[in-house]
N, CA, C, O and CB atoms as a CASP TS submission, in Angstrom:
PFRMAT TS
TARGET T0000
AUTHOR 0000-0000-0000
METHOD Language model
MODEL 1
PARENT N/A
ATOM      1  N   UNK     1       2.080 -11.840 -27.413  1.00  0.00           N
ATOM      2  CA  UNK     1       3.282 -11.634 -26.642  1.00  0.00           C
ATOM      3  C   UNK     1       4.491 -12.176 -27.403  1.00  0.00           C
ATOM      4  O   UNK     1       5.547 -11.544 -27.421  1.00  0.00           O
ATOM      5  CB  UNK     1       3.158 -12.298 -25.268  1.00  0.00           C
ATOM      6  N   UNK     2       4.343 -13.343 -28.030  1.00  0.00           N
ATOM      7  CA  UNK     2       5.451 -13.906 -28.799  1.00  0.00           C
ATOM      8  C   UNK     2       5.734 -13.074 -30.045  1.00  0.00           C
ATOM      9  O   UNK     2       6.859 -13.059 -30.543  1.00  0.00           O
ATOM     10  CB  UNK     2       5.146 -15.355 -29.194  1.00  0.00           C
ATOM     11  N   UNK     3       4.721 -12.386 -30.543  1.00  0.00           N
ATOM     12  CA  UNK     3       4.924 -11.556 -31.727  1.00  0.00           C
ATOM     13  C   UNK     3       5.814 -10.357 -31.417  1.00  0.00           C
ATOM     14  O   UNK     3       6.654  -9.983 -32.236  1.00  0.00           O
ATOM     15  CB  UNK     3       3.582 -11.083 -32.279  1.00  0.00           C
ATOM     16  N   UNK     4       5.639  -9.756 -30.253  1.00  0.00           N
ATOM     17  CA  UNK     4       6.453  -8.589 -29.899  1.00  0.00           C
ATOM     18  C   UNK     4       7.789  -8.985 -29.280  1.00  0.00           C
ATOM     19  O   UNK     4       8.726  -8.187 -29.275  1.00  0.00           O
ATOM     20  CB  UNK     4       5.691  -7.695 -28.936  1.00  0.00           C
ATOM     21  N   UNK     5       7.890 -10.221 -28.753  1.00  0.00           N
ATOM     22  CA  UNK     5       9.142 -10.687 -28.163  1.00  0.00           C
ATOM     23  C   UNK     5       9.315 -12.177 -28.469  1.00  0.00           C
ATOM     24  O   UNK     5       8.935 -13.022 -27.658  1.00  0.00           O
ATOM     25  CB  UNK     5       9.163 -10.430 -26.622  1.00  0.00           C
ATOM     26  N   UNK     6       9.890 -12.509 -29.642  1.00  0.00           N
ATOM     27  CA  UNK     6      10.035 -13.920 -30.024  1.00  0.00           C
ATOM     28  C   UNK     6      10.921 -14.733 -29.080  1.00  0.00           C
ATOM     29  O   UNK     6      10.802 -15.957 -29.045  1.00  0.00           O
ATOM     30  CB  UNK     6      10.596 -14.005 -31.410  1.00  0.00           C
ATOM     31  N   UNK     7      11.797 -14.096 -28.321  1.00  0.00           N
ATOM     32  CA  UNK     7      12.678 -14.822 -27.405  1.00  0.00           C
ATOM     33  C   UNK     7      12.009 -15.157 -26.076  1.00  0.00           C
ATOM     34  O   UNK     7      12.637 -15.767 -25.210  1.00  0.00           O
ATOM     35  CB  UNK     7      13.924 -14.013 -27.148  1.00  0.00           C
ATOM     36  N   UNK     8      10.771 -14.777 -25.903  1.00  0.00           N
ATOM     37  CA  UNK     8      10.051 -15.021 -24.655  1.00  0.00           C
ATOM     38  C   UNK     8       9.886 -16.524 -24.442  1.00  0.00           C
ATOM     39  O   UNK     8       9.392 -17.231 -25.321  1.00  0.00           O
ATOM     40  CB  UNK     8       8.669 -14.315 -24.668  1.00  0.00           C
ATOM     41  N   UNK     9      10.296 -17.000 -23.285  1.00  0.00           N
ATOM     42  CA  UNK     9      10.150 -18.424 -22.970  1.00  0.00           C
ATOM     43  C   UNK     9       8.753 -18.679 -22.413  1.00  0.00           C
ATOM     44  O   UNK     9       8.091 -17.741 -21.967  1.00  0.00           O
ATOM     45  CB  UNK     9      11.240 -18.886 -21.954  1.00  0.00           C
ATOM     46  N   UNK    10       8.292 -19.932 -22.430  1.00  0.00           N
ATOM     47  CA  UNK    10       6.992 -20.233 -21.836  1.00  0.00           C
ATOM     48  C   UNK    10       6.908 -19.830 -20.359  1.00  0.00           C
ATOM     49  O   UNK    10       5.868 -19.357 -19.900  1.00  0.00           O
ATOM     50  CB  UNK    10       6.698 -21.713 -21.977  1.00  0.00           C
ATOM     51  N   UNK    11       7.990 -20.015 -19.629  1.00  0.00           N
ATOM     52  CA  UNK    11       7.993 -19.631 -18.209  1.00  0.00           C
ATOM     53  C   UNK    11       7.854 -18.119 -18.050  1.00  0.00           C
ATOM     54  O   UNK    11       7.136 -17.652 -17.166  1.00  0.00           O
ATOM     55  CB  UNK    11       9.286 -20.116 -17.521  1.00  0.00           C
ATOM     56  N   UNK    12       8.533 -17.355 -18.897  1.00  0.00           N
ATOM     57  CA  UNK    12       8.419 -15.897 -18.837  1.00  0.00           C
ATOM     58  C   UNK    12       7.003 -15.457 -19.198  1.00  0.00           C
ATOM     59  O   UNK    12       6.441 -14.570 -18.556  1.00  0.00           O
ATOM     60  CB  UNK    12       9.442 -15.233 -19.782  1.00  0.00           C
ATOM     61  N   UNK    13       6.428 -16.081 -20.229  1.00  0.00           N
ATOM     62  CA  UNK    13       5.065 -15.732 -20.641  1.00  0.00           C
ATOM     63  C   UNK    13       4.077 -16.010 -19.510  1.00  0.00           C
ATOM     64  O   UNK    13       3.194 -15.198 -19.234  1.00  0.00           O
ATOM     65  CB  UNK    13       4.663 -16.518 -21.908  1.00  0.00           C
ATOM     66  N   UNK    14       4.230 -17.149 -18.866  1.00  0.00           N
ATOM     67  CA  UNK    14       3.346 -17.498 -17.745  1.00  0.00           C
ATOM     68  C   UNK    14       3.482 -16.488 -16.613  1.00  0.00           C
ATOM     69  O   UNK    14       2.483 -16.018 -16.067  1.00  0.00           O
ATOM     70  CB  UNK    14       3.660 -18.916 -17.227  1.00  0.00           C
ATOM     71  N   UNK    15       4.726 -16.155 -16.264  1.00  0.00           N
ATOM     72  CA  UNK    15       4.957 -15.192 -15.180  1.00  0.00           C
ATOM     73  C   UNK    15       4.358 -13.832 -15.527  1.00  0.00           C
ATOM     74  O   UNK    15       3.742 -13.190 -14.677  1.00  0.00           O
ATOM     75  CB  UNK    15       6.464 -15.049 -14.896  1.00  0.00           C
ATOM     76  N   UNK    16       4.536 -13.394 -16.766  1.00  0.00           N
ATOM     77  CA  UNK    16       3.986 -12.101 -17.186  1.00  0.00           C
ATOM     78  C   UNK    16       2.468 -12.116 -17.086  1.00  0.00           C
ATOM     79  O   UNK    16       1.873 -11.162 -16.585  1.00  0.00           O
ATOM     80  CB  UNK    16       4.421 -11.763 -18.627  1.00  0.00           C
ATOM     81  N   UNK    17       1.834 -13.188 -17.556  1.00  0.00           N
ATOM     82  CA  UNK    17       0.372 -13.272 -17.480  1.00  0.00           C
ATOM     83  C   UNK    17      -0.109 -13.265 -16.031  1.00  0.00           C
ATOM     84  O   UNK    17      -1.123 -12.641 -15.718  1.00  0.00           O
ATOM     85  CB  UNK    17      -0.127 -14.537 -18.191  1.00  0.00           C
ATOM     86  N   UNK    18       0.609 -13.952 -15.151  1.00  0.00           N
ATOM     87  CA  UNK    18       0.226 -13.975 -13.742  1.00  0.00           C
ATOM     88  C   UNK    18       0.427 -12.613 -13.092  1.00  0.00           C
ATOM     89  O   UNK    18      -0.409 -12.171 -12.304  1.00  0.00           O
ATOM     90  CB  UNK    18       1.027 -15.034 -12.992  1.00  0.00           C
ATOM     91  N   UNK    19       1.519 -11.956 -13.413  1.00  0.00           N
ATOM     92  CA  UNK    19       1.840 -10.680 -12.775  1.00  0.00           C
ATOM     93  C   UNK    19       0.975  -9.526 -13.277  1.00  0.00           C
ATOM     94  O   UNK    19       0.790  -8.540 -12.564  1.00  0.00           O
ATOM     95  CB  UNK    19       3.292 -10.351 -12.999  1.00  0.00           C
ATOM     96  N   UNK    20       0.446  -9.635 -14.488  1.00  0.00           N
ATOM     97  CA  UNK    20      -0.306  -8.515 -15.056  1.00  0.00           C
ATOM     98  C   UNK    20      -1.814  -8.743 -15.035  1.00  0.00           C
ATOM     99  O   UNK    20      -2.566  -7.922 -15.561  1.00  0.00           O
ATOM    100  CB  UNK    20       0.144  -8.265 -16.474  1.00  0.00           C
ATOM    101  N   UNK    21      -2.265  -9.834 -14.441  1.00  0.00           N
ATOM    102  CA  UNK    21      -3.708 -10.093 -14.415  1.00  0.00           C
ATOM    103  C   UNK    21      -4.417  -9.098 -13.498  1.00  0.00           C
ATOM    104  O   UNK    21      -3.807  -8.501 -12.611  1.00  0.00           O
ATOM    105  CB  UNK    21      -3.992 -11.539 -13.952  1.00  0.00           C
ATOM    106  N   UNK    22      -5.694  -8.939 -13.729  1.00  0.00           N
ATOM    107  CA  UNK    22      -6.526  -8.070 -12.908  1.00  0.00           C
ATOM    108  C   UNK    22      -7.248  -8.940 -11.887  1.00  0.00           C
ATOM    109  O   UNK    22      -7.952  -9.884 -12.245  1.00  0.00           O
ATOM    110  CB  UNK    22      -7.542  -7.255 -13.780  1.00  0.00           C
ATOM    111  N   UNK    23      -7.064  -8.610 -10.610  1.00  0.00           N
ATOM    112  CA  UNK    23      -7.668  -9.391  -9.536  1.00  0.00           C
ATOM    113  C   UNK    23      -8.709  -8.525  -8.836  1.00  0.00           C
ATOM    114  O   UNK    23      -8.434  -7.381  -8.474  1.00  0.00           O
ATOM    115  CB  UNK    23      -6.588  -9.900  -8.526  1.00  0.00           C
ATOM    116  N   UNK    24      -9.898  -9.076  -8.648  1.00  0.00           N
ATOM    117  CA  UNK    24     -10.962  -8.358  -7.951  1.00  0.00           C
ATOM    118  C   UNK    24     -10.929  -8.685  -6.466  1.00  0.00           C
ATOM    119  O   UNK    24     -10.865  -9.851  -6.077  1.00  0.00           O
ATOM    120  CB  UNK    24     -12.338  -8.708  -8.546  1.00  0.00           C
ATOM    121  N   UNK    25     -10.973  -7.651  -5.646  1.00  0.00           N
ATOM    122  CA  UNK    25     -11.075  -7.829  -4.205  1.00  0.00           C
ATOM    123  C   UNK    25      -9.913  -8.567  -3.590  1.00  0.00           C
ATOM    124  O   UNK    25      -8.752  -8.298  -3.900  1.00  0.00           O
ATOM    125  CB  UNK    25     -12.318  -8.544  -3.885  1.00  0.00           C
ATOM    126  N   UNK    26     -10.232  -9.504  -2.712  1.00  0.00           N
ATOM    127  CA  UNK    26      -9.211 -10.228  -1.950  1.00  0.00           C
ATOM    128  C   UNK    26      -8.897 -11.602  -2.534  1.00  0.00           C
ATOM    129  O   UNK    26      -8.371 -12.465  -1.832  1.00  0.00           O
ATOM    130  CB  UNK    26      -9.656 -10.384  -0.517  1.00  0.00           C
ATOM    131  N   UNK    27      -9.209 -11.811  -3.792  1.00  0.00           N
ATOM    132  CA  UNK    27      -8.969 -13.112  -4.396  1.00  0.00           C
ATOM    133  C   UNK    27      -7.480 -13.411  -4.472  1.00  0.00           C
ATOM    134  O   UNK    27      -6.685 -12.547  -4.841  1.00  0.00           O
ATOM    135  CB  UNK    27      -9.591 -13.177  -5.785  1.00  0.00           C
ATOM    136  N   UNK    28      -7.112 -14.615  -4.129  1.00  0.00           N
ATOM    137  CA  UNK    28      -5.714 -15.043  -4.196  1.00  0.00           C
ATOM    138  C   UNK    28      -5.419 -15.753  -5.516  1.00  0.00           C
ATOM    139  O   UNK    28      -4.265 -15.819  -5.941  1.00  0.00           O
ATOM    140  CB  UNK    28      -5.381 -15.966  -3.015  1.00  0.00           C
ATOM    141  N   UNK    29      -6.451 -16.283  -6.163  1.00  0.00           N
ATOM    142  CA  UNK    29      -6.264 -17.014  -7.420  1.00  0.00           C
ATOM    143  C   UNK    29      -7.215 -16.461  -8.467  1.00  0.00           C
ATOM    144  O   UNK    29      -8.121 -15.686  -8.158  1.00  0.00           O
ATOM    145  CB  UNK    29      -6.497 -18.540  -7.223  1.00  0.00           C
ATOM    146  N   UNK    30      -7.000 -16.861  -9.686  1.00  0.00           N
ATOM    147  CA  UNK    30      -7.885 -16.447 -10.763  1.00  0.00           C
ATOM    148  C   UNK    30      -7.601 -15.037 -11.225  1.00  0.00           C
ATOM    149  O   UNK    30      -6.457 -14.583 -11.205  1.00  0.00           O
ATOM    150  CB  UNK    30      -9.316 -16.558 -10.330  1.00  0.00           C
ATOM    151  N   UNK    31      -8.634 -14.355 -11.637  1.00  0.00           N
ATOM    152  CA  UNK    31      -8.489 -13.006 -12.148  1.00  0.00           C
ATOM    153  C   UNK    31      -8.726 -12.979 -13.644  1.00  0.00           C
ATOM    154  O   UNK    31      -8.979 -14.010 -14.268  1.00  0.00           O
ATOM    155  CB  UNK    31      -7.111 -12.451 -11.818  1.00  0.00           C
ATOM    156  N   UNK    32      -8.641 -11.794 -14.208  1.00  0.00           N
ATOM    157  CA  UNK    32      -8.848 -11.605 -15.636  1.00  0.00           C
ATOM    158  C   UNK    32      -7.519 -11.308 -16.307  1.00  0.00           C
ATOM    159  O   UNK    32      -6.695 -10.568 -15.769  1.00  0.00           O
ATOM    160  CB  UNK    32      -9.858 -10.471 -15.901  1.00  0.00           C
ATOM    161  N   UNK    33      -7.314 -11.884 -17.480  1.00  0.00           N
ATOM    162  CA  UNK    33      -6.090 -11.621 -18.228  1.00  0.00           C
ATOM    163  C   UNK    33      -6.155 -10.194 -18.755  1.00  0.00           C
ATOM    164  O   UNK    33      -7.120  -9.810 -19.415  1.00  0.00           O
ATOM    165  CB  UNK    33      -5.902 -12.646 -19.397  1.00  0.00           C
ATOM    166  N   UNK    34      -5.135  -9.421 -18.462  1.00  0.00           N
ATOM    167  CA  UNK    34      -5.040  -8.055 -18.969  1.00  0.00           C
ATOM    168  C   UNK    34      -4.045  -8.089 -20.125  1.00  0.00           C
ATOM    169  O   UNK    34      -2.837  -7.963 -19.927  1.00  0.00           O
ATOM    170  CB  UNK    34      -4.595  -7.029 -17.838  1.00  0.00           C
ATOM    171  N   UNK    35      -4.575  -8.262 -21.335  1.00  0.00           N
ATOM    172  CA  UNK    35      -3.704  -8.453 -22.494  1.00  0.00           C
ATOM    173  C   UNK    35      -2.859  -7.225 -22.796  1.00  0.00           C
ATOM    174  O   UNK    35      -1.718  -7.355 -23.239  1.00  0.00           O
ATOM    175  CB  UNK    35      -4.527  -8.808 -23.706  1.00  0.00           C
ATOM    176  N   UNK    36      -3.398  -6.046 -22.564  1.00  0.00           N
ATOM    177  CA  UNK    36      -2.631  -4.825 -22.838  1.00  0.00           C
ATOM    178  C   UNK    36      -1.377  -4.778 -21.973  1.00  0.00           C
ATOM    179  O   UNK    36      -0.280  -4.534 -22.477  1.00  0.00           O
ATOM    180  CB  UNK    36      -3.496  -3.569 -22.590  1.00  0.00           C
ATOM    181  N   UNK    37      -1.535  -5.009 -20.683  1.00  0.00           N
ATOM    182  CA  UNK    37      -0.377  -5.002 -19.780  1.00  0.00           C
ATOM    183  C   UNK    37       0.578  -6.154 -20.076  1.00  0.00           C
ATOM    184  O   UNK    37       1.796  -5.999 -19.982  1.00  0.00           O
ATOM    185  CB  UNK    37      -0.842  -5.076 -18.326  1.00  0.00           C
ATOM    186  N   UNK    38       0.020  -7.308 -20.433  1.00  0.00           N
ATOM    187  CA  UNK    38       0.866  -8.467 -20.718  1.00  0.00           C
ATOM    188  C   UNK    38       1.736  -8.226 -21.947  1.00  0.00           C
ATOM    189  O   UNK    38       2.926  -8.541 -21.934  1.00  0.00           O
ATOM    190  CB  UNK    38       0.006  -9.718 -20.922  1.00  0.00           C
ATOM    191  N   UNK    39       1.157  -7.672 -23.001  1.00  0.00           N
ATOM    192  CA  UNK    39       1.938  -7.394 -24.210  1.00  0.00           C
ATOM    193  C   UNK    39       2.963  -6.301 -23.939  1.00  0.00           C
ATOM    194  O   UNK    39       4.094  -6.381 -24.418  1.00  0.00           O
ATOM    195  CB  UNK    39       1.013  -6.981 -25.374  1.00  0.00           C
ATOM    196  N   UNK    40       2.581  -5.285 -23.177  1.00  0.00           N
ATOM    197  CA  UNK    40       3.534  -4.223 -22.841  1.00  0.00           C
ATOM    198  C   UNK    40       4.699  -4.791 -22.033  1.00  0.00           C
ATOM    199  O   UNK    40       5.847  -4.400 -22.244  1.00  0.00           O
ATOM    200  CB  UNK    40       2.835  -3.092 -22.049  1.00  0.00           C
ATOM    201  N   UNK    41       4.415  -5.700 -21.122  1.00  0.00           N
ATOM    202  CA  UNK    41       5.478  -6.318 -20.328  1.00  0.00           C
ATOM    203  C   UNK    41       6.348  -7.225 -21.189  1.00  0.00           C
ATOM    204  O   UNK    41       7.559  -7.304 -20.978  1.00  0.00           O
ATOM    205  CB  UNK    41       4.882  -7.114 -19.164  1.00  0.00           C
ATOM    206  N   UNK    42       5.743  -7.909 -22.156  1.00  0.00           N
ATOM    207  CA  UNK    42       6.516  -8.779 -23.045  1.00  0.00           C
ATOM    208  C   UNK    42       7.451  -7.974 -23.934  1.00  0.00           C
ATOM    209  O   UNK    42       8.525  -8.451 -24.302  1.00  0.00           O
ATOM    210  CB  UNK    42       5.583  -9.625 -23.906  1.00  0.00           C
ATOM    211  N   UNK    43       7.048  -6.757 -24.279  1.00  0.00           N
ATOM    212  CA  UNK    43       7.904  -5.906 -25.110  1.00  0.00           C
ATOM    213  C   UNK    43       9.229  -5.630 -24.415  1.00  0.00           C
ATOM    214  O   UNK    43      10.268  -5.494 -25.061  1.00  0.00           O
ATOM    215  CB  UNK    43       7.195  -4.582 -25.438  1.00  0.00           C
ATOM    216  N   UNK    44       9.179  -5.552 -23.120  1.00  0.00           N
ATOM    217  CA  UNK    44      10.391  -5.256 -22.367  1.00  0.00           C
ATOM    218  C   UNK    44      10.544  -6.275 -21.244  1.00  0.00           C
ATOM    219  O   UNK    44      10.514  -5.919 -20.066  1.00  0.00           O
ATOM    220  CB  UNK    44      10.357  -3.812 -21.800  1.00  0.00           C
ATOM    221  N   UNK    45      10.707  -7.540 -21.614  1.00  0.00           N
ATOM    222  CA  UNK    45      10.794  -8.614 -20.618  1.00  0.00           C
ATOM    223  C   UNK    45      12.060  -8.523 -19.781  1.00  0.00           C
ATOM    224  O   UNK    45      12.156  -9.163 -18.734  1.00  0.00           O
ATOM    225  CB  UNK    45      10.735  -9.966 -21.302  1.00  0.00           C
ATOM    226  N   UNK    46      13.017  -7.747 -20.220  1.00  0.00           N
ATOM    227  CA  UNK    46      14.263  -7.647 -19.462  1.00  0.00           C
ATOM    228  C   UNK    46      14.142  -6.725 -18.259  1.00  0.00           C
ATOM    229  O   UNK    46      14.994  -6.747 -17.371  1.00  0.00           O
ATOM    230  CB  UNK    46      15.373  -7.162 -20.359  1.00  0.00           C
ATOM    231  N   UNK    47      13.083  -5.910 -18.224  1.00  0.00           N
ATOM    232  CA  UNK    47      12.942  -5.009 -17.073  1.00  0.00           C
ATOM    233  C   UNK    47      12.546  -5.800 -15.835  1.00  0.00           C
ATOM    234  O   UNK    47      12.172  -6.970 -15.927  1.00  0.00           O
ATOM    235  CB  UNK    47      11.894  -3.906 -17.361  1.00  0.00           C
ATOM    236  N   UNK    48      12.628  -5.179 -14.724  1.00  0.00           N
ATOM    237  CA  UNK    48      12.335  -5.841 -13.457  1.00  0.00           C
ATOM    238  C   UNK    48      10.827  -5.922 -13.263  1.00  0.00           C
ATOM    239  O   UNK    48      10.214  -4.997 -12.730  1.00  0.00           O
ATOM    240  CB  UNK    48      13.000  -5.094 -12.275  1.00  0.00           C
ATOM    241  N   UNK    49      10.233  -7.027 -13.696  1.00  0.00           N
ATOM    242  CA  UNK    49       8.786  -7.193 -13.630  1.00  0.00           C
ATOM    243  C   UNK    49       8.293  -7.255 -12.190  1.00  0.00           C
ATOM    244  O   UNK    49       7.174  -6.831 -11.901  1.00  0.00           O
ATOM    245  CB  UNK    49       8.367  -8.450 -14.376  1.00  0.00           C
ATOM    246  N   UNK    50       9.111  -7.776 -11.290  1.00  0.00           N
ATOM    247  CA  UNK    50       8.693  -7.879  -9.894  1.00  0.00           C
ATOM    248  C   UNK    50       8.451  -6.507  -9.292  1.00  0.00           C
ATOM    249  O   UNK    50       7.422  -6.290  -8.650  1.00  0.00           O
ATOM    250  CB  UNK    50       9.740  -8.630  -9.077  1.00  0.00           C
ATOM    251  N   UNK    51       9.377  -5.574  -9.484  1.00  0.00           N
ATOM    252  CA  UNK    51       9.179  -4.246  -8.905  1.00  0.00           C
ATOM    253  C   UNK    51       8.017  -3.537  -9.584  1.00  0.00           C
ATOM    254  O   UNK    51       7.285  -2.793  -8.931  1.00  0.00           O
ATOM    255  CB  UNK    51      10.459  -3.405  -9.026  1.00  0.00           C
ATOM    256  N   UNK    52       7.835  -3.755 -10.892  1.00  0.00           N
ATOM    257  CA  UNK    52       6.699  -3.156 -11.595  1.00  0.00           C
ATOM    258  C   UNK    52       5.395  -3.691 -11.022  1.00  0.00           C
ATOM    259  O   UNK    52       4.443  -2.939 -10.812  1.00  0.00           O
ATOM    260  CB  UNK    52       6.779  -3.441 -13.114  1.00  0.00           C
ATOM    261  N   UNK    53       5.359  -4.998 -10.771  1.00  0.00           N
ATOM    262  CA  UNK    53       4.166  -5.629 -10.224  1.00  0.00           C
ATOM    263  C   UNK    53       3.862  -5.101  -8.826  1.00  0.00           C
ATOM    264  O   UNK    53       2.704  -4.845  -8.495  1.00  0.00           O
ATOM    265  CB  UNK    53       4.334  -7.147 -10.190  1.00  0.00           C
ATOM    266  N   UNK    54       4.894  -4.939  -8.009  1.00  0.00           N
ATOM    267  CA  UNK    54       4.688  -4.410  -6.661  1.00  0.00           C
ATOM    268  C   UNK    54       4.151  -2.981  -6.705  1.00  0.00           C
ATOM    269  O   UNK    54       3.274  -2.627  -5.917  1.00  0.00           O
ATOM    270  CB  UNK    54       5.997  -4.454  -5.867  1.00  0.00           C
ATOM    271  N   UNK    55       4.660  -2.170  -7.605  1.00  0.00           N
ATOM    272  CA  UNK    55       4.167  -0.798  -7.743  1.00  0.00           C
ATOM    273  C   UNK    55       2.711  -0.800  -8.189  1.00  0.00           C
ATOM    274  O   UNK    55       1.903  -0.023  -7.682  1.00  0.00           O
ATOM    275  CB  UNK    55       5.030  -0.006  -8.746  1.00  0.00           C
ATOM    276  N   UNK    56       2.377  -1.666  -9.130  1.00  0.00           N
ATOM    277  CA  UNK    56       1.010  -1.722  -9.630  1.00  0.00           C
ATOM    278  C   UNK    56       0.056  -2.176  -8.523  1.00  0.00           C
ATOM    279  O   UNK    56      -1.030  -1.617  -8.367  1.00  0.00           O
ATOM    280  CB  UNK    56       0.917  -2.668 -10.843  1.00  0.00           C
ATOM    281  N   UNK    57       0.466  -3.196  -7.750  1.00  0.00           N
ATOM    282  CA  UNK    57      -0.375  -3.666  -6.651  1.00  0.00           C
ATOM    283  C   UNK    57      -0.565  -2.582  -5.596  1.00  0.00           C
ATOM    284  O   UNK    57      -1.659  -2.434  -5.052  1.00  0.00           O
ATOM    285  CB  UNK    57       0.233  -4.913  -6.013  1.00  0.00           C
ATOM    286  N   UNK    58       0.488  -1.824  -5.304  1.00  0.00           N
ATOM    287  CA  UNK    58       0.380  -0.727  -4.357  1.00  0.00           C
ATOM    288  C   UNK    58      -0.648   0.293  -4.846  1.00  0.00           C
ATOM    289  O   UNK    58      -1.488   0.748  -4.070  1.00  0.00           O
ATOM    290  CB  UNK    58       1.751  -0.057  -4.147  1.00  0.00           C
ATOM    291  N   UNK    59      -0.586   0.649  -6.120  1.00  0.00           N
ATOM    292  CA  UNK    59      -1.545   1.614  -6.676  1.00  0.00           C
ATOM    293  C   UNK    59      -2.976   1.088  -6.594  1.00  0.00           C
ATOM    294  O   UNK    59      -3.899   1.840  -6.283  1.00  0.00           O
ATOM    295  CB  UNK    59      -1.191   1.936  -8.134  1.00  0.00           C
ATOM    296  N   UNK    60      -3.159  -0.212  -6.874  1.00  0.00           N
ATOM    297  CA  UNK    60      -4.490  -0.803  -6.806  1.00  0.00           C
ATOM    298  C   UNK    60      -5.032  -0.776  -5.374  1.00  0.00           C
ATOM    299  O   UNK    60      -6.195  -0.443  -5.147  1.00  0.00           O
ATOM    300  CB  UNK    60      -4.459  -2.242  -7.333  1.00  0.00           C
ATOM    301  N   UNK    61      -4.182  -1.128  -4.423  1.00  0.00           N
ATOM    302  CA  UNK    61      -4.613  -1.127  -3.017  1.00  0.00           C
ATOM    303  C   UNK    61      -4.916   0.283  -2.533  1.00  0.00           C
ATOM    304  O   UNK    61      -5.896   0.498  -1.819  1.00  0.00           O
ATOM    305  CB  UNK    61      -3.539  -1.763  -2.127  1.00  0.00           C
ATOM    306  N   UNK    62      -4.090   1.238  -2.912  1.00  0.00           N
ATOM    307  CA  UNK    62      -4.316   2.622  -2.529  1.00  0.00           C
ATOM    308  C   UNK    62      -5.618   3.141  -3.124  1.00  0.00           C
ATOM    309  O   UNK    62      -6.383   3.825  -2.443  1.00  0.00           O
ATOM    310  CB  UNK    62      -3.144   3.498  -2.970  1.00  0.00           C
ATOM    311  N   UNK    63      -5.872   2.826  -4.377  1.00  0.00           N
ATOM    312  CA  UNK    63      -7.116   3.253  -5.021  1.00  0.00           C
ATOM    313  C   UNK    63      -8.327   2.650  -4.311  1.00  0.00           C
ATOM    314  O   UNK    63      -9.345   3.321  -4.141  1.00  0.00           O
ATOM    315  CB  UNK    63      -7.119   2.852  -6.509  1.00  0.00           C
ATOM    316  N   UNK    64      -8.221   1.388  -3.896  1.00  0.00           N
ATOM    317  CA  UNK    64      -9.324   0.742  -3.179  1.00  0.00           C
ATOM    318  C   UNK    64      -9.552   1.395  -1.824  1.00  0.00           C
ATOM    319  O   UNK    64     -10.696   1.599  -1.417  1.00  0.00           O
ATOM    320  CB  UNK    64      -9.045  -0.753  -2.998  1.00  0.00           C
ATOM    321  N   UNK    65      -8.477   1.722  -1.129  1.00  0.00           N
ATOM    322  CA  UNK    65      -8.595   2.392   0.171  1.00  0.00           C
ATOM    323  C   UNK    65      -9.254   3.749   0.004  1.00  0.00           C
ATOM    324  O   UNK    65     -10.163   4.100   0.756  1.00  0.00           O
ATOM    325  CB  UNK    65      -7.213   2.549   0.836  1.00  0.00           C
ATOM    326  N   UNK    66      -8.800   4.510  -0.972  1.00  0.00           N
ATOM    327  CA  UNK    66      -9.368   5.838  -1.199  1.00  0.00           C
ATOM    328  C   UNK    66     -10.818   5.763  -1.652  1.00  0.00           C
ATOM    329  O   UNK    66     -11.620   6.624  -1.291  1.00  0.00           O
ATOM    330  CB  UNK    66      -8.546   6.591  -2.229  1.00  0.00           C
ATOM    331  N   UNK    67     -11.165   4.761  -2.427  1.00  0.00           N
ATOM    332  CA  UNK    67     -12.545   4.600  -2.886  1.00  0.00           C
ATOM    333  C   UNK    67     -13.474   4.295  -1.716  1.00  0.00           C
ATOM    334  O   UNK    67     -14.629   4.723  -1.722  1.00  0.00           O
ATOM    335  CB  UNK    67     -12.636   3.483  -3.937  1.00  0.00           C
ATOM    336  N   UNK    68     -12.996   3.571  -0.724  1.00  0.00           N
ATOM    337  CA  UNK    68     -13.820   3.226   0.434  1.00  0.00           C
ATOM    338  C   UNK    68     -13.981   4.391   1.403  1.00  0.00           C
ATOM    339  O   UNK    68     -14.905   4.395   2.216  1.00  0.00           O
ATOM    340  CB  UNK    68     -13.221   2.044   1.158  1.00  0.00           C
ATOM    341  N   UNK    69     -13.098   5.371   1.326  1.00  0.00           N
ATOM    342  CA  UNK    69     -13.172   6.508   2.244  1.00  0.00           C
ATOM    343  C   UNK    69     -14.174   7.547   1.775  1.00  0.00           C
ATOM    344  O   UNK    69     -14.681   8.320   2.588  1.00  0.00           O
ATOM    345  CB  UNK    69     -11.807   7.149   2.400  1.00  0.00           C
ATOM    346  N   UNK    70     -14.466   7.583   0.497  1.00  0.00           N
ATOM    347  CA  UNK    70     -15.338   8.645  -0.024  1.00  0.00           C
ATOM    348  C   UNK    70     -16.674   8.122  -0.420  1.00  0.00           C
ATOM    349  O   UNK    70     -17.525   8.885  -0.877  1.00  0.00           O
ATOM    350  CB  UNK    70     -14.707   9.327  -1.198  1.00  0.00           C
TER
END
């Protein structure tokens, strides 16, 4: 992440890692580090990561709902 964005602060790196992690089920903590998403987010740290995270979570929840219906 620092290689693609040297100006990234430790706080930004932490937030990006937390926002882009993969969470299984209803877990509130933990998860797996998704390095691909984290590096992509670090490339453009100026974008609105919160709205991106909300969109991604919506897609994950929708996919889970649809998977349970079929």
